[in-house]
C-alpha positions as CSV (number, residue, x, y, z in Angstrom):
1,X,7.1,18.8,26.0
2,X,4.1,21.0,27.2
3,X,0.8,19.9,25.7
4,X,0.2,22.9,23.3
5,X,3.6,21.5,21.6
6,X,2.4,18.4,21.6
7,X,-1.2,19.1,19.9
8,X,0.9,21.0,17.2
9,X,2.9,18.0,16.3
10,X,-0.3,15.6,16.5
11,X,-2.1,18.2,14.1
12,X,1.5,18.3,11.9
13,X,1.5,14.6,11.7
14,X,-2.1,14.3,10.7
15,X,-1.7,16.9,8.0
16,X,1.4,15.0,6.7
17,X,-0.7,11.7,6.6
18,X,-3.4,13.5,4.6
19,X,-0.8,15.2,2.4
20,X,1.4,11.5,1.6
21,X,-2.7,9.9,0.8
22,X,-3.1,12.9,-1.6
23,X,0.3,12.5,-3.3
24,X,-0.5,8.8,-3.5
25,X,-3.6,9.5,-5.7
26,X,-2.1,12.4,-7.5
27,X,-0.9,11.7,-11.2
28,X,2.6,13.0,-13.2
29,X,3.2,11.9,-16.5
30,X,6.3,12.3,-18.8
31,X,7.5,11.1,-21.9
32,X,10.4,10.9,-24.3
33,X,10.9,10.1,-28.2
34,X,8.2,12.8,-29.3
35,X,5.9,10.6,-27.1
36,X,6.8,7.5,-28.3
37,X,7.5,6.1,-24.6
38,X,4.9,7.6,-21.5
39,X,5.7,7.0,-18.3
40,X,2.9,7.5,-15.5
41,X,3.7,7.9,-11.6
42,X,2.2,9.1,-8.7
43,X,3.3,11.4,-6.1
44,X,5.2,9.2,-4.2
45,X,7.4,7.9,-7.1
46,X,5.4,4.8,-7.9
47,X,5.6,4.3,-11.4
48,X,2.3,3.2,-12.6
49,X,2.3,2.1,-16.2
50,X,4.8,2.5,-19.1
51,X,3.2,3.3,-22.6
52,X,5.0,2.2,-25.5
53,X,4.5,3.0,-29.0
54,X,4.8,0.0,-31.6
55,X,6.6,2.4,-34.0
56,X,9.9,2.7,-31.6
57,X,10.4,-1.2,-31.0
58,X,13.0,-2.3,-33.0
59,X,14.5,-5.3,-32.7
60,X,17.8,-4.4,-34.0
61,X,18.1,-1.6,-31.7
62,X,17.3,-2.3,-28.5
63,X,19.6,0.2,-26.8
64,X,17.7,3.0,-28.5
65,X,14.2,1.7,-26.7
66,X,16.4,1.5,-23.6
67,X,17.5,5.0,-23.8
68,X,13.8,6.0,-24.1
69,X,12.3,4.1,-21.1
70,X,14.9,5.1,-19.1
71,X,14.6,8.5,-20.0
72,X,10.5,8.9,-19.5
73,X,11.2,7.1,-16.1
74,X,13.6,9.6,-14.8
75,X,11.5,12.4,-16.1
76,X,8.6,11.0,-14.3
77,X,10.5,10.3,-10.9
78,X,11.6,14.3,-11.2
79,X,8.2,15.3,-12.0
80,X,7.0,13.3,-8.9
81,X,9.6,14.7,-6.5
82,X,9.3,18.2,-7.4
83,X,5.5,18.0,-6.9
84,X,6.1,16.2,-3.2
85,X,8.5,18.8,-2.1
86,X,6.6,21.3,-3.0
87,X,3.2,20.5,-1.5
88,X,5.1,18.6,1.4
89,X,7.2,21.7,1.9
90,X,4.2,23.9,2.5
91,X,3.5,22.1,5.9
92,X,6.6,21.6,7.2
93,X,7.9,25.0,6.2
94,X,10.9,23.6,4.1
95,X,12.4,21.2,7.0
96,X,14.1,18.3,5.3
97,X,12.0,15.2,7.3
98,X,13.5,11.7,6.2
99,X,11.2,9.7,4.9
100,X,8.9,12.5,3.7
101,X,10.3,13.3,0.4
């Protein structure tokens, strides 16, 4: 590996590290049940919060609440993954690099 390639690899690593930090600070939100359940995640697919409206807490129907939470969580992760893929794709030129997306 010549010096030029090594330098480019170091620059790419620096840019990827910066992008990972930005993703950690980027927030996405998803909801279900017309806003009854809201989930916030960051760009690294970490769930930051879950908010549940008291109106949807019905002890006789726990499955309904479970479904709403699951849908909102899955939607927030999907949004986060799409955002991360878009941002990291700019740096990697669309290459699939394990551990980045």
